[in-house]
MDAnalysis code that builds the backbone (N, CA, C; Angstrom):
import MDAnalysis as mda
import numpy as np

u = mda.Universe.empty(240, n_residues=80, atom_resindex=np.repeat(np.arange(80), 3), trajectory=True)
u.add_TopologyAttr("name", ["N", "CA", "C"] * 80)
u.add_TopologyAttr("resid", np.arange(1, 81))
u.add_TopologyAttr("resname", ["MET", "THR", "VAL", "GLY", "PHE", "VAL", "LEU", "ILE", "LYS", "VAL", "GLU", "PRO", "GLY", "HIS", "GLU", "PHE", "TRP", "ILE", "TYR", "ARG", "LYS", "LEU", "SER", "ASP", "VAL", "THR", "ALA", "VAL", "GLU", "GLU", "VAL", "TYR", "PRO", "LEU", "PHE", "GLY", "GLU", "TYR", "ASP", "PHE", "ILE", "VAL", "LYS", "ILE", "VAL", "ALA", "GLU", "ASN", "PHE", "GLU", "ILE", "ILE", "GLY", "ASN", "ILE", "LEU", "SER", "ASN", "LYS", "ILE", "ARG", "THR", "ILE", "ALA", "GLY", "VAL", "LYS", "ASP", "THR", "GLU", "THR", "LEU", "ALA", "GLU", "MET", "ASN", "THR", "PHE", "ASN", "VAL"])
u.atoms.positions = np.array([
    [0.435, -11.202, 13.734],
    [0.183, -10.442, 12.493],
    [1.194, -9.265, 12.300],
    [1.440, -8.996, 11.092],
    [2.478, -7.951, 10.835],
    [1.759, -6.907, 9.968],
    [2.126, -5.561, 10.283],
    [1.366, -4.525, 9.543],
    [2.447, -3.720, 8.866],
    [2.131, -3.381, 7.572],
    [2.918, -2.534, 6.753],
    [2.059, -1.366, 6.188],
    [2.761, -0.219, 6.181],
    [2.018, 0.900, 5.484],
    [2.920, 1.313, 4.295],
    [2.205, 1.430, 3.126],
    [2.841, 1.720, 1.799],
    [2.291, 3.087, 1.264],
    [3.453, 3.893, 1.156],
    [3.143, 5.254, 0.530],
    [3.366, 4.996, -1.067],
    [2.393, 5.531, -1.774],
    [2.361, 5.286, -3.248],
    [2.231, 6.468, -3.997],
    [3.022, 6.687, -5.030],
    [3.008, 7.827, -6.055],
    [2.475, 7.233, -7.293],
    [1.542, 7.972, -7.938],
    [0.892, 7.426, -9.134],
    [0.949, 8.323, -10.330],
    [0.846, 7.957, -11.486],
    [0.792, 8.788, -12.660],
    [-0.446, 9.699, -12.592],
    [-0.372, 10.957, -13.020],
    [-1.581, 11.769, -13.012],
    [-2.727, 11.084, -13.929],
    [-3.906, 11.145, -13.288],
    [-5.148, 10.788, -14.044],
    [-5.414, 9.324, -13.703],
    [-4.563, 8.588, -12.969],
    [-4.779, 7.256, -12.709],
    [-5.267, 6.970, -11.207],
    [-5.616, 8.025, -10.619],
    [-5.815, 7.891, -9.115],
    [-7.060, 7.043, -8.853],
    [-8.121, 7.298, -9.496],
    [-9.390, 6.575, -9.319],
    [-9.187, 5.020, -9.614],
    [-8.604, 4.677, -10.770],
    [-8.351, 3.443, -11.194],
    [-7.583, 2.714, -10.288],
    [-6.443, 3.276, -9.721],
    [-5.531, 2.623, -8.808],
    [-6.205, 2.467, -7.359],
    [-6.987, 3.452, -6.961],
    [-7.686, 3.252, -5.725],
    [-8.505, 2.023, -5.769],
    [-9.280, 1.792, -6.859],
    [-10.042, 0.588, -7.009],
    [-9.287, -0.619, -6.987],
    [-8.156, -0.692, -7.768],
    [-7.303, -1.858, -7.804],
    [-6.688, -2.186, -6.435],
    [-6.170, -1.126, -5.672],
    [-5.654, -1.401, -4.421],
    [-6.754, -1.969, -3.431],
    [-7.927, -1.433, -3.519],
    [-8.936, -1.973, -2.737],
    [-9.318, -3.416, -2.798],
    [-8.894, -3.952, -4.039],
    [-9.199, -5.377, -4.304],
    [-8.104, -6.324, -3.921],
    [-6.912, -5.804, -3.522],
    [-5.778, -6.545, -3.153],
    [-6.010, -7.289, -1.930],
    [-5.716, -8.659, -1.854],
    [-5.809, -9.289, -0.640],
    [-4.837, -8.809, 0.362],
    [-5.234, -8.599, 1.589],
    [-4.434, -8.181, 2.745],
    [-4.411, -6.648, 2.814],
    [-4.904, -6.014, 1.889],
    [-5.020, -4.404, 1.974],
    [-6.262, -4.249, 2.821],
    [-6.021, -3.576, 3.960],
    [-7.164, -3.350, 4.888],
    [-7.616, -1.986, 4.752],
    [-6.850, -0.866, 4.369],
    [-7.319, 0.430, 4.259],
    [-6.505, 1.076, 3.195],
    [-7.181, 1.887, 2.491],
    [-6.554, 2.793, 1.369],
    [-7.060, 4.316, 1.663],
    [-6.070, 5.147, 1.692],
    [-6.422, 6.598, 1.954],
    [-5.743, 7.424, 0.959],
    [-6.503, 8.245, 0.068],
    [-5.928, 9.225, -0.829],
    [-5.248, 10.352, 0.034],
    [-4.210, 10.806, -0.528],
    [-3.434, 11.959, 0.127],
    [-3.192, 12.986, -0.792],
    [-2.895, 14.180, -0.142],
    [-2.407, 15.434, -0.968],
    [-0.920, 15.548, -0.457],
    [-0.137, 15.844, -1.460],
    [1.250, 16.019, -1.204],
    [2.166, 15.164, -2.005],
    [3.268, 14.797, -1.523],
    [4.308, 14.057, -2.206],
    [3.829, 12.578, -2.679],
    [3.046, 12.137, -1.844],
    [2.464, 10.711, -2.217],
    [1.000, 10.877, -2.467],
    [0.357, 9.893, -3.280],
    [-1.031, 9.949, -3.731],
    [-1.922, 9.050, -2.766],
    [-1.273, 7.982, -2.213],
    [-1.965, 7.108, -1.344],
    [-1.117, 6.526, -0.187],
    [-1.760, 6.266, 0.963],
    [-1.209, 5.369, 1.940],
    [-2.106, 4.177, 2.048],
    [-1.468, 2.922, 2.116],
    [-2.231, 1.761, 2.126],
    [-1.721, 0.985, 3.397],
    [-2.756, 0.405, 4.054],
    [-2.377, -0.417, 5.259],
    [-2.591, -1.993, 4.891],
    [-1.396, -2.754, 5.014],
    [-1.395, -4.100, 4.648],
    [-1.126, -4.892, 5.964],
    [-2.091, -5.978, 6.151],
    [-1.967, -6.799, 7.362],
    [-1.746, -8.139, 6.893],
    [-0.705, -8.875, 7.221],
    [-0.379, -10.157, 6.800],
    [0.390, -11.024, 7.940],
    [0.680, -12.292, 7.599],
    [1.222, -13.109, 8.545],
    [2.694, -12.670, 8.886],
    [3.408, -12.163, 7.893],
    [4.808, -11.798, 8.048],
    [5.204, -10.826, 7.112],
    [6.474, -10.415, 7.170],
    [7.055, -9.441, 6.302],
    [7.233, -10.015, 4.831],
    [7.581, -11.228, 4.857],
    [7.736, -11.842, 3.460],
    [6.539, -11.777, 2.612],
    [5.284, -12.092, 3.251],
    [3.953, -11.791, 2.617],
    [3.742, -10.498, 2.141],
    [4.065, -9.561, 2.918],
    [3.941, -8.043, 2.673],
    [4.736, -7.834, 1.528],
    [5.966, -8.193, 1.488],
    [6.838, -8.050, 0.392],
    [6.353, -8.529, -0.931],
    [5.784, -9.708, -0.823],
    [5.228, -10.430, -2.018],
    [4.041, -9.593, -2.535],
    [3.113, -9.188, -1.669],
    [2.037, -8.388, -2.008],
    [2.512, -7.110, -2.692],
    [3.410, -6.467, -2.131],
    [3.960, -5.266, -2.757],
    [4.658, -5.398, -4.040],
    [5.450, -6.486, -4.142],
    [6.158, -6.733, -5.462],
    [5.186, -7.187, -6.583],
    [4.334, -8.159, -6.163],
    [3.491, -8.899, -7.251],
    [2.048, -8.262, -7.463],
    [1.624, -7.486, -6.413],
    [0.222, -7.056, -6.618],
    [0.195, -5.502, -6.799],
    [0.927, -4.775, -5.899],
    [0.738, -3.297, -5.854],
    [1.643, -2.772, -6.978],
    [3.017, -3.123, -7.011],
    [3.801, -2.378, -7.974],
    [3.547, -2.646, -9.456],
    [2.835, -3.755, -9.642],
    [2.502, -4.161, -10.976],
    [1.171, -3.458, -11.490],
    [0.485, -2.657, -10.670],
    [-0.749, -1.925, -11.169],
    [-0.243, -0.812, -12.090],
    [-0.848, -0.803, -13.339],
    [-0.429, 0.191, -14.307],
    [-0.678, 1.574, -13.580],
    [0.287, 2.440, -13.746],
    [0.136, 3.799, -13.202],
    [0.869, 4.000, -11.970],
    [1.224, 3.005, -11.204],
    [1.979, 3.115, -9.990],
    [3.458, 3.447, -10.309],
    [3.840, 4.592, -9.906],
    [5.231, 5.117, -10.212],
    [6.331, 4.752, -9.147],
    [5.954, 4.788, -7.867],
    [6.901, 4.618, -6.793],
    [6.125, 4.260, -5.553],
    [6.937, 3.426, -4.742],
    [6.307, 3.211, -3.444],
    [7.404, 3.189, -2.387],
    [6.959, 3.493, -1.150],
    [7.858, 3.419, 0.068],
    [7.121, 2.659, 1.161],
    [7.748, 1.676, 1.757],
    [7.015, 0.855, 2.661],
    [7.584, 1.088, 3.984],
    [6.709, 1.418, 4.980],
    [7.063, 1.507, 6.391],
    [6.505, 0.406, 7.265],
    [7.382, -0.314, 7.839],
    [7.116, -1.579, 8.579],
    [6.819, -1.244, 9.982],
    [5.902, -2.082, 10.391],
    [5.584, -1.954, 12.074],
    [6.740, -2.367, 12.793],
    [7.032, -1.652, 13.856],
    [8.102, -2.088, 14.828],
    [7.468, -2.818, 15.931],
    [6.415, -2.154, 16.527],
    [5.768, -2.826, 17.643],
    [4.499, -1.951, 17.886],
    [3.472, -2.500, 18.599],
    [2.277, -1.720, 18.844],
    [2.354, -1.399, 20.330],
    [2.049, -0.209, 20.703],
    [1.978, 0.310, 21.994],
    [0.524, 0.423, 22.393],
    [0.217, -0.167, 23.586],
    [-1.179, -0.129, 24.068],
    [-1.194, 1.243, 25.058],
    [-2.227, 2.042, 24.687],
    [-2.433, 3.266, 25.549],
    [-3.664, 3.225, 26.186],
])
């Protein structure tokens, strides 16, 4: 499995609506509201990076009120 974290900026006043829409996206495992430059961080788990890219392009970026995204891709998981 591949994990991606997406930082999302949204239009003011759309936070609750976008939170609900993000929670409904297949492969989105966690959604956290943030304070600061970004409004949300979203954890996506999928088979590969291509699927994560498709989810980002076709499901997340198309939500009304999403202004900008930045995706952080998993490099490797360390066991501690």
